[in-house]
MILOVEX-745169 format. One record per residue (C-alpha): x negated, y, z. Coordinates in nm, 3 decimals, padded with zeros to 5 digits, always signed. Example, Ala and Ser with C-alpha at 12.3 -4.5 7.8 and 13.67 -1.06 7.14 Angstrom:
<atom east="-01.230" north="-00.450" up="+00.780"/>
<atom east="-01.367" north="-00.106" up="+00.714"/>
REM end
This chain:
<atom east="+00.000" north="+00.000" up="+00.000"/>
<atom east="-00.278" north="+00.245" up="+00.091"/>
<atom east="-00.446" north="+00.170" up="-00.244"/>
<atom east="-00.135" north="+00.274" up="-00.435"/>
<atom east="-00.094" north="+00.595" up="-00.234"/>
<atom east="-00.455" north="+00.705" up="-00.281"/>
<atom east="-00.457" north="+00.616" up="-00.651"/>
<atom east="-00.127" north="+00.804" up="-00.703"/>
<atom east="-00.262" north="+01.111" up="-00.522"/>
<atom east="-00.576" north="+01.113" up="-00.737"/>
<atom east="-00.373" north="+01.080" up="-01.059"/>
<atom east="-00.133" north="+01.362" up="-00.965"/>
<atom east="-00.423" north="+01.591" up="-00.872"/>
<atom east="-00.603" north="+01.514" up="-01.198"/>
<atom east="-00.293" north="+01.585" up="-01.407"/>
<atom east="-00.227" north="+01.911" up="-01.225"/>
<atom east="-00.587" north="+02.023" up="-01.273"/>
<atom east="-00.582" north="+01.941" up="-01.643"/>
<atom east="-00.342" north="+02.228" up="-01.707"/>
<atom east="-00.546" north="+02.493" up="-01.526"/>
<atom east="-00.762" north="+02.735" up="-01.721"/>
<atom east="-01.138" north="+02.733" up="-01.680"/>
<atom east="-01.378" north="+03.022" up="-01.695"/>
<atom east="-01.714" north="+02.843" up="-01.689"/>
<atom east="-01.857" north="+02.808" up="-02.038"/>
<atom east="-01.506" north="+02.815" up="-02.192"/>
<atom east="-01.448" north="+02.445" up="-02.134"/>
<atom east="-01.210" north="+02.299" up="-01.879"/>
<atom east="-01.241" north="+01.921" up="-01.902"/>
<atom east="-01.561" north="+01.716" up="-01.887"/>
<atom east="-01.588" north="+01.340" up="-01.937"/>
<atom east="-01.907" north="+01.147" up="-01.878"/>
<atom east="-02.090" north="+00.890" up="-01.671"/>
<atom east="-02.274" north="+00.854" up="-01.343"/>
<atom east="-02.576" north="+00.630" up="-01.292"/>
<atom east="-02.672" north="+00.527" up="-00.943"/>
<atom east="-02.492" north="+00.359" up="-00.660"/>
<atom east="-02.217" north="+00.329" up="-00.776"/>
<atom east="-02.231" north="+00.351" up="-01.159"/>
<atom east="-01.928" north="+00.443" up="-01.369"/>
<atom east="-01.713" north="+00.710" up="-01.530"/>
<atom east="-01.701" north="+01.075" up="-01.422"/>
<atom east="-01.434" north="+01.337" up="-01.494"/>
<atom east="-01.452" north="+01.705" up="-01.396"/>
<atom east="-01.193" north="+01.983" up="-01.420"/>
<atom east="-01.283" north="+02.349" up="-01.371"/>
<atom east="-01.023" north="+02.530" up="-01.162"/>
<atom east="-01.198" north="+02.869" up="-01.166"/>
<atom east="-01.548" north="+03.004" up="-01.226"/>
<atom east="-01.695" north="+02.846" up="-00.910"/>
<atom east="-01.439" north="+02.577" up="-00.817"/>
<atom east="-01.383" north="+02.235" up="-00.968"/>
<atom east="-01.233" north="+01.894" up="-00.908"/>
<atom east="-01.445" north="+01.590" up="-00.988"/>
<atom east="-01.328" north="+01.228" up="-00.998"/>
<atom east="-01.510" north="+00.901" up="-01.046"/>
<atom east="-01.428" north="+00.538" up="-01.106"/>
<atom east="-01.736" north="+00.326" up="-01.057"/>
<atom east="-01.871" north="-00.019" up="-00.980"/>
<atom east="-02.128" north="-00.105" up="-00.720"/>
<atom east="-02.447" north="-00.263" up="-00.850"/>
<atom east="-02.523" north="-00.426" up="-00.515"/>
<atom east="-02.345" north="-00.749" up="-00.611"/>
<atom east="-02.050" north="-00.718" up="-00.372"/>
<atom east="-01.778" north="-00.681" up="-00.641"/>
<atom east="-01.690" north="-00.332" up="-00.517"/>
<atom east="-01.486" north="-00.085" up="-00.719"/>
<atom east="-01.515" north="+00.280" up="-00.607"/>
<atom east="-01.253" north="+00.551" up="-00.657"/>
<atom east="-01.371" north="+00.895" up="-00.553"/>
<atom east="-01.260" north="+01.254" up="-00.577"/>
<atom east="-01.422" north="+01.580" up="-00.467"/>
<atom east="-01.338" north="+01.949" up="-00.444"/>
<atom east="-01.658" north="+02.133" up="-00.542"/>
<atom east="-01.789" north="+02.485" up="-00.493"/>
<atom east="-02.059" north="+02.612" up="-00.732"/>
<atom east="-02.319" north="+02.879" up="-00.659"/>
<atom east="-02.449" north="+03.013" up="-00.991"/>
<atom east="-02.677" north="+03.277" up="-00.837"/>
<atom east="-02.914" north="+03.048" up="-00.643"/>
<atom east="-03.133" north="+02.969" up="-00.946"/>
<atom east="-03.156" north="+03.231" up="-01.221"/>
<atom east="-03.255" north="+03.119" up="-01.572"/>
<atom east="-03.401" north="+03.344" up="-01.841"/>
<atom east="-03.171" north="+03.200" up="-02.106"/>
<atom east="-02.790" north="+03.191" up="-02.092"/>
<atom east="-02.776" north="+02.836" up="-01.957"/>
<atom east="-02.653" north="+02.791" up="-01.599"/>
<atom east="-02.814" north="+02.593" up="-01.316"/>
<atom east="-02.565" north="+02.597" up="-01.029"/>
<atom east="-02.600" north="+02.441" up="-00.688"/>
<atom east="-02.278" north="+02.261" up="-00.597"/>
<atom east="-02.139" north="+02.122" up="-00.274"/>
<atom east="-01.803" north="+02.011" up="-00.150"/>
<atom east="-01.585" north="+01.760" up="+00.026"/>
<atom east="-01.387" north="+01.464" up="-00.098"/>
<atom east="-01.274" north="+01.110" up="-00.043"/>
<atom east="-01.389" north="+00.764" up="-00.144"/>
<atom east="-01.202" north="+00.435" up="-00.152"/>
<atom east="-01.393" north="+00.110" up="-00.199"/>
<atom east="-01.177" north="-00.174" up="-00.324"/>
<atom east="-01.313" north="-00.522" up="-00.260"/>
<atom east="-01.191" north="-00.861" up="-00.387"/>
<atom east="-01.106" north="-00.985" up="-00.037"/>
<atom east="-00.899" north="-00.671" up="+00.046"/>
<atom east="-01.158" north="-00.555" up="+00.300"/>
<atom east="-01.122" north="-00.201" up="+00.161"/>
<atom east="-01.310" north="+00.100" up="+00.296"/>
<atom east="-01.203" north="+00.464" up="+00.309"/>
<atom east="-01.453" north="+00.745" up="+00.363"/>
<atom east="-01.503" north="+01.121" up="+00.351"/>
<atom east="-01.763" north="+01.242" up="+00.097"/>
<atom east="-01.990" north="+01.549" up="+00.126"/>
<atom east="-02.157" north="+01.587" up="-00.218"/>
<atom east="-02.451" north="+01.822" up="-00.274"/>
<atom east="-02.626" north="+01.857" up="-00.608"/>
<atom east="-02.752" north="+02.055" up="-00.904"/>
<atom east="-02.606" north="+02.080" up="-01.254"/>
<atom east="-02.759" north="+02.211" up="-01.575"/>
<atom east="-02.487" north="+02.360" up="-01.796"/>
<atom east="-02.594" north="+02.433" up="-02.152"/>
<atom east="-02.457" north="+02.760" up="-02.293"/>
<atom east="-02.472" north="+02.657" up="-02.660"/>
<atom east="-02.372" north="+02.292" up="-02.633"/>
<atom east="-02.063" north="+02.128" up="-02.479"/>
<atom east="-02.280" north="+01.914" up="-02.253"/>
<atom east="-02.413" north="+01.919" up="-01.897"/>
<atom east="-02.634" north="+01.702" up="-01.678"/>
<atom east="-02.631" north="+01.674" up="-01.301"/>
<atom east="-02.777" north="+01.502" up="-00.999"/>
<atom east="-02.625" north="+01.463" up="-00.656"/>
<atom east="-02.677" north="+01.319" up="-00.311"/>
<atom east="-02.363" north="+01.225" up="-00.119"/>
<atom east="-02.351" north="+01.157" up="+00.255"/>
<atom east="-02.033" north="+00.962" up="+00.335"/>
<atom east="-01.857" north="+00.908" up="+00.665"/>
<atom east="-01.650" north="+00.590" up="+00.641"/>
<atom east="-01.347" north="+00.611" up="+00.869"/>
<atom east="-01.152" north="+00.292" up="+00.791"/>
<atom east="-01.153" north="+00.007" up="+00.866"/>
<atom east="-01.464" north="+00.092" up="+01.073"/>
<atom east="-01.662" north="+00.408" up="+01.129"/>
<atom east="-01.994" north="+00.399" up="+00.947"/>
<atom east="-02.237" north="+00.630" up="+00.765"/>
<atom east="-02.342" north="+00.578" up="+00.404"/>
<atom east="-02.559" north="+00.768" up="+00.158"/>
<atom east="-02.513" north="+00.753" up="-00.218"/>
<atom east="-02.687" north="+00.928" up="-00.504"/>
<atom east="-02.640" north="+00.960" up="-00.877"/>
<atom east="-02.745" north="+01.132" up="-01.195"/>
<atom east="-02.505" north="+01.186" up="-01.479"/>
<atom east="-02.397" north="+01.370" up="-01.788"/>
<atom east="-02.069" north="+01.500" up="-01.926"/>
<atom east="-01.936" north="+01.610" up="-02.262"/>
<atom east="-01.699" north="+01.909" up="-02.234"/>
<atom east="-01.371" north="+01.947" up="-02.426"/>
REM end
């Protein structure tokens, strides 16, 4: 039951965000991949110039047959690193949620705190990023986890 509720909430949020205008590099929807632990598909929606929603569906490479669903609300700081060209190099950070679905229904729910850097190309509909994500698992047990990833997205 909790799986259906979380999945439904993520889908509704993604559909709502898809209709919002974006101001960063004139693109609002990015689709790409993440490599790391876990590895999978990444989707990002700009809500405003410094705010975005990011979602992932990924598989653990640790051999435990884990499927991860994750979603984050991100803030971007474009003025931390200044580039001489018109590309952008924002620092981003935020808060989100993660659900790990396991074959034996020993699912885990956690709170994510992503921090990373993105390189947004001004003349190409493409970006690359890297992130480190501390996670506080709250169900079924309290635990701490640390994930990291690199990725890329094509913007539409």
